[in-house]
C-alpha positions as CSV (number, residue, x, y, z in Angstrom):
1,X,3.4,-5.6,7.3
2,X,2.4,-7.3,10.6
3,X,0.1,-4.6,11.8
4,X,-1.4,-1.2,10.4
5,X,1.4,-0.2,8.2
6,X,0.0,-0.8,4.9
7,X,-2.6,2.4,5.0
8,X,0.4,5.1,5.5
9,X,1.9,4.8,2.7
10,X,1.5,4.1,-1.2
11,X,3.5,6.4,0.3
12,X,5.5,3.3,0.7
13,X,4.6,2.7,-1.8
14,X,1.6,2.0,0.0
15,X,1.9,1.4,3.5
16,X,-1.3,-1.0,4.7
17,X,-1.4,-0.8,8.5
18,X,-3.6,-3.5,10.7
19,X,-3.2,-4.6,13.9
20,X,-1.8,-7.7,14.8
21,X,-2.8,-9.9,17.7
22,X,0.3,-10.3,20.0
23,X,0.6,-14.2,21.0
24,X,-3.0,-15.0,19.7
25,X,-3.1,-16.8,16.5
26,X,-1.9,-14.2,13.9
27,X,-4.5,-12.2,13.1
28,X,-4.0,-8.7,11.3
29,X,-0.2,-8.4,10.5
30,X,-0.1,-4.9,9.1
31,X,0.7,-4.4,5.5
32,X,2.4,-1.0,4.2
33,X,1.3,-0.1,1.2
34,X,3.5,2.1,-0.4
35,X,1.7,3.7,-2.8
36,X,-1.1,5.1,-1.3
37,X,-1.7,6.6,2.3
38,X,-2.8,3.6,4.6
39,X,-5.5,3.8,7.3
40,X,-4.9,1.7,10.3
41,X,-6.9,-1.0,10.8
42,X,-8.4,-2.1,14.4
43,X,-6.6,-4.8,15.9
44,X,-7.9,-8.1,15.9
45,X,-8.6,-9.9,19.5
46,X,-9.3,-13.6,17.8
47,X,-7.9,-16.3,15.6
48,X,-8.3,-14.6,11.8
49,X,-11.4,-14.4,10.1
50,X,-12.3,-16.2,7.0
51,X,-11.9,-13.5,4.1
52,X,-14.7,-12.8,1.4
53,X,-14.8,-14.9,-1.7
54,X,-11.9,-13.8,-3.9
55,X,-12.2,-12.5,-7.1
56,X,-10.8,-14.0,-10.0
57,X,-7.0,-13.0,-11.1
58,X,-6.9,-13.8,-14.1
59,X,-7.1,-11.4,-17.2
60,X,-10.0,-10.9,-19.5
61,X,-10.1,-12.5,-22.6
62,X,-7.6,-10.8,-25.3
63,X,-8.5,-7.6,-26.4
64,X,-8.7,-6.9,-30.8
65,X,-5.4,-7.0,-32.3
66,X,-3.3,-3.3,-31.7
67,X,-3.9,-0.4,-34.3
68,X,-1.5,0.6,-37.0
69,X,0.0,3.5,-35.6
70,X,0.0,6.3,-37.8
71,X,3.2,8.4,-36.3
72,X,6.5,8.0,-34.8
73,X,6.4,5.8,-31.6
74,X,6.9,8.2,-28.0
75,X,10.5,8.8,-27.6
76,X,12.0,6.2,-24.7
77,X,11.0,7.7,-21.1
78,X,14.2,7.9,-18.9
79,X,14.1,8.8,-14.9
80,X,15.9,10.0,-12.4
81,X,16.1,8.4,-8.3
82,X,15.0,12.2,-7.1
83,X,12.4,13.2,-9.2
84,X,9.0,10.9,-10.7
85,X,8.7,10.6,-14.1
86,X,6.6,13.7,-16.2
87,X,3.3,11.9,-17.1
88,X,2.9,10.5,-20.2
89,X,0.3,12.5,-21.3
90,X,-1.5,10.1,-23.4
91,X,-2.7,6.5,-24.1
92,X,0.2,6.2,-27.2
93,X,2.6,6.8,-24.7
94,X,1.9,5.4,-21.6
95,X,1.5,2.5,-23.5
96,X,5.1,2.9,-25.3
97,X,6.5,3.2,-21.7
98,X,4.8,0.6,-20.2
99,X,6.1,-1.6,-23.5
100,X,9.6,-0.2,-23.0
101,X,9.9,-1.1,-19.1
102,X,8.7,-4.5,-19.3
103,X,11.0,-5.6,-22.2
104,X,13.9,-4.3,-20.8
105,X,12.9,-5.7,-16.9
106,X,12.4,-8.8,-18.5
107,X,15.4,-9.0,-21.1
108,X,18.4,-11.2,-20.0
109,X,21.2,-8.8,-21.3
110,X,19.9,-5.8,-19.7
111,X,22.1,-3.3,-17.7
112,X,22.2,-1.8,-14.0
113,X,21.1,1.4,-15.5
114,X,19.0,0.7,-17.9
115,X,16.9,-2.0,-15.3
116,X,16.9,0.9,-12.8
117,X,15.2,3.2,-15.4
118,X,12.9,0.5,-16.5
119,X,12.0,0.0,-12.3
120,X,10.9,3.3,-12.2
121,X,9.2,3.3,-15.0
122,X,7.1,0.3,-14.8
123,X,5.6,1.6,-11.6
124,X,5.2,5.2,-12.9
125,X,3.5,4.0,-15.6
126,X,1.1,1.4,-14.0
127,X,0.2,4.1,-11.5
128,X,-0.6,6.6,-14.1
129,X,-2.8,4.1,-15.7
130,X,-4.9,3.4,-12.6
131,X,-5.3,6.8,-12.1
132,X,-6.7,7.2,-15.8
133,X,-9.0,4.3,-16.4
134,X,-10.5,6.2,-19.3
135,X,-7.2,5.0,-21.1
136,X,-7.2,1.6,-20.2
137,X,-8.9,-0.2,-23.1
138,X,-6.2,2.3,-25.6
139,X,-3.5,0.9,-23.5
140,X,-4.2,-2.6,-23.9
141,X,-5.2,-2.2,-27.5
142,X,-1.3,-0.5,-28.1
143,X,0.5,-3.6,-26.5
144,X,1.5,-6.7,-27.6
145,X,-0.7,-9.8,-26.5
146,X,1.8,-11.0,-24.4
147,X,2.0,-7.9,-22.3
148,X,-1.7,-7.4,-21.5
149,X,-2.2,-9.8,-18.6
150,X,0.6,-8.1,-17.3
151,X,-1.0,-4.6,-17.3
152,X,-4.3,-5.8,-16.1
153,X,-3.0,-7.6,-13.1
154,X,-0.8,-4.3,-12.0
155,X,-2.9,-2.4,-12.8
156,X,-5.8,-3.6,-11.1
157,X,-3.2,-4.3,-8.0
158,X,-2.3,-0.8,-7.7
159,X,-5.8,0.3,-8.0
160,X,-7.3,-2.0,-5.2
161,X,-4.3,-0.8,-2.7
162,X,-5.4,3.0,-3.5
163,X,-8.7,2.0,-2.4
164,X,-7.1,1.8,0.8
165,X,-6.1,4.7,1.3
166,X,-6.5,8.6,1.2
167,X,-4.4,11.6,1.0
168,X,-3.2,13.1,3.9
169,X,-2.1,16.9,5.0
170,X,1.3,16.2,6.3
171,X,4.7,14.3,4.9
172,X,5.4,11.4,7.2
173,X,8.0,11.4,10.1
174,X,10.2,8.8,8.0
175,X,13.7,8.3,6.9
176,X,13.8,7.2,3.3
177,X,17.1,4.9,2.7
178,X,18.8,2.7,0.2
179,X,17.4,-1.0,0.3
180,X,19.9,-4.2,1.0
181,X,20.7,-5.2,-2.5
182,X,18.2,-7.7,-4.6
183,X,20.7,-10.7,-4.2
184,X,20.9,-10.4,-0.6
185,X,17.2,-10.0,0.2
186,X,16.7,-12.8,-2.3
187,X,18.6,-15.1,-0.1
188,X,17.0,-14.1,2.9
189,X,13.3,-15.0,1.2
190,X,14.9,-18.5,0.1
191,X,15.9,-19.0,3.3
192,X,12.4,-18.5,4.9
193,X,11.3,-20.0,2.1
194,X,13.2,-23.2,3.1
195,X,12.5,-23.2,6.7
196,X,8.8,-22.4,6.7
197,X,7.6,-23.5,3.3
198,X,6.0,-20.0,2.6
199,X,7.2,-19.2,-1.3
200,X,9.8,-16.6,-1.8
201,X,7.4,-14.7,-4.2
202,X,5.3,-13.9,-1.7
203,X,7.7,-12.7,0.7
204,X,9.1,-10.3,-1.8
205,X,5.7,-9.1,-2.6
206,X,5.3,-8.4,1.2
207,X,8.0,-6.1,1.6
208,X,7.6,-4.6,-1.7
209,X,4.3,-3.3,-0.2
210,X,5.2,-2.8,3.2
211,X,8.3,-0.9,3.0
212,X,9.4,-0.7,-0.8
213,X,11.8,-3.6,0.1
214,X,12.9,-1.8,3.4
215,X,13.3,1.9,2.1
216,X,11.3,3.1,4.9
217,X,12.3,3.6,8.2
218,X,9.9,4.7,10.9
219,X,6.9,3.8,12.4
220,X,3.2,3.5,11.3
221,X,0.8,5.4,12.7
222,X,-0.8,1.9,14.1
223,X,3.2,1.3,16.1
224,X,4.2,-1.0,13.4
225,X,7.8,-1.1,12.7
226,X,11.2,-2.7,10.5
227,X,11.0,-3.7,6.7
228,X,7.9,-5.8,7.2
229,X,5.6,-4.0,9.4
230,X,5.4,-5.6,12.8
231,X,2.9,-4.1,15.8
232,X,5.6,-4.9,18.8
233,X,2.9,-7.6,20.3
234,X,3.1,-9.7,16.9
235,X,7.2,-9.9,17.1
236,X,7.4,-10.4,20.5
237,X,5.5,-13.7,19.6
238,X,7.1,-14.3,15.9
239,X,10.2,-12.3,15.5
240,X,13.9,-13.1,16.7
241,X,16.6,-10.6,16.8
242,X,16.2,-7.0,15.6
243,X,13.0,-6.1,14.3
244,X,14.5,-3.6,12.1
245,X,17.1,-6.0,11.0
246,X,15.9,-7.1,7.4
247,X,16.9,-10.9,7.6
248,X,15.2,-11.1,10.8
249,X,12.2,-9.5,9.6
250,X,11.8,-11.4,6.5
251,X,11.8,-14.9,8.7
252,X,9.3,-13.7,11.3
253,X,7.1,-12.7,8.0
254,X,7.5,-16.5,7.4
255,X,6.7,-17.6,10.5
256,X,4.0,-15.7,10.8
257,X,2.2,-16.6,7.7
258,X,3.1,-20.3,8.6
259,X,1.4,-20.2,11.6
260,X,-1.5,-18.4,9.9
261,X,-2.2,-21.1,7.5
262,X,0.7,-21.1,4.6
263,X,1.7,-22.6,2.6
264,X,-1.4,-24.6,2.0
265,X,-3.6,-21.7,2.3
266,X,-1.3,-18.5,1.3
267,X,-5.3,-16.6,0.9
268,X,-6.2,-17.2,4.3
269,X,-2.4,-16.1,5.6
270,X,-2.0,-13.5,3.7
271,X,-5.6,-12.3,4.9
272,X,-4.2,-12.3,8.5
273,X,-1.3,-10.6,7.9
274,X,-3.8,-7.5,6.6
275,X,-7.5,-8.0,7.0
276,X,-8.3,-6.9,3.5
277,X,-9.2,-9.0,0.7
278,X,-7.6,-6.0,-1.8
279,X,-4.6,-6.5,0.0
280,X,-5.0,-10.2,-0.8
281,X,-5.0,-9.6,-4.4
282,X,-2.7,-7.2,-4.5
283,X,0.0,-9.2,-2.8
284,X,-1.1,-12.3,-4.8
285,X,-0.7,-10.4,-8.5
286,X,2.7,-9.6,-7.3
287,X,3.9,-13.1,-6.6
288,X,2.6,-14.3,-9.4
289,X,4.3,-12.3,-11.9
290,X,7.4,-13.0,-10.3
291,X,6.6,-16.9,-10.2
292,X,5.6,-16.5,-13.9
293,X,9.2,-14.7,-14.5
294,X,11.6,-14.3,-11.9
295,X,12.9,-11.3,-13.9
296,X,9.8,-9.1,-12.5
297,X,11.6,-9.0,-9.0
298,X,14.4,-7.1,-10.5
299,X,12.0,-4.5,-11.6
300,X,10.1,-4.5,-8.3
301,X,13.4,-3.7,-6.7
302,X,13.5,-0.7,-8.0
303,X,9.7,0.6,-7.4
304,X,10.1,3.7,-4.9
305,X,8.5,5.3,-2.2
306,X,5.2,8.0,-3.7
307,X,3.3,9.2,-0.7
308,X,-0.5,10.5,-1.1
309,X,-1.1,13.9,-0.1
310,X,-4.3,16.6,-0.7
311,X,-1.7,18.2,-2.9
312,X,-1.0,15.3,-5.0
313,X,1.4,12.2,-4.9
314,X,4.8,13.1,-3.7
315,X,8.4,11.1,-4.3
316,X,10.0,10.0,-1.2
317,X,13.5,9.6,-2.6
318,X,16.4,8.0,-1.0
319,X,17.8,10.9,1.5
320,X,14.3,12.1,2.7
321,X,14.6,12.5,6.3
322,X,11.0,13.5,7.8
323,X,12.5,13.4,11.3
324,X,14.8,16.1,11.2
C-alpha cells in the first residue's frame, strides 16, 4: 500500500499502513498486510532511508526423514468461502492440510472448486502454524522434503507480518468484494512489468498483502485507498486515472517502485513502499514462491481477509459490509 494500509489488516490479510511522501522521491508506500491489523507508520518527508540488513530467506537444512505414521492419515479438510476452516487440532493434522493444499495448488489438473478449497486451506494452515510455533518441527518432520522450505518461508512470512499488527477492538468500516479474476489481474501485473521492469510476482505479492487482491474496499486509518493502498499525495505524484481501479492502481505501484529503485534494487523499492524490514521479507517470500512455481499465484488468489480483534481473528468474507 503506498501508505500505511498494511497494519490495519491481516485483517486485510495483513493490512500494513504507512504514509507516502507525496511528490518527494518515494518514501512510504503503505501496505495493507491483510492478516494482522496494521499500525500506521509515520509518513516520511525525506527520500527512503536505507533498510536494515536483510535476513537470509533461505530455509534451514532439511530436517530428519519423516517418521512412519502409526495411524491412518487425517481425512482431507474442506472449507467454505463464508466460514474459516476449523483448527487442525494437532501437528499431524496440520501437516496433512499443508500437503493437501500444496499438492492441489501445484497440480496441473486441479479443478476450480478444489483449487479454491486448497487456497483457503493453505492460508489457514500457515496462519495456524505461525500461531503454534511448538508444532513447527513436528510439521516439518511430517511433510515431504520438497515442501519443507515452502512451509518455513510461508510461516515466517506470516509471522513477520503479524509482528507489525495488534488486535483491534472494533471491526473495520470496509466492504469486502470479490476480486477481479486471476487471469485479468495477471494481465495487469505483466503490463506493469513490461512498462516499468518490475517483475509481476512482486506486484502480485504487494496486491496480496495490501488488499487480498482487491477484496478490501475502504480507507485505511492513515487515509490510504485503493487496491494497492496509496496515500492521496503519493497517488497525485504516481497515479494515473482512478485510484480504485485495479489496473490503474497496479500501474501506479509499478511506477512508484521503479522510482524507488526497482528493478535493480527491489529491497530498497519495497522498503520505500512500506518502511518495514518484516514487510520486505514477507513480500519477497511470496514473490519468490510465485517465481519458483507460477501456479502458487492461483492459491494466493483465493486467500481471504482475516482481521485481528481482541476477541480473536475474524474472517471477513465477500459480502461483509462494515459501513452499514
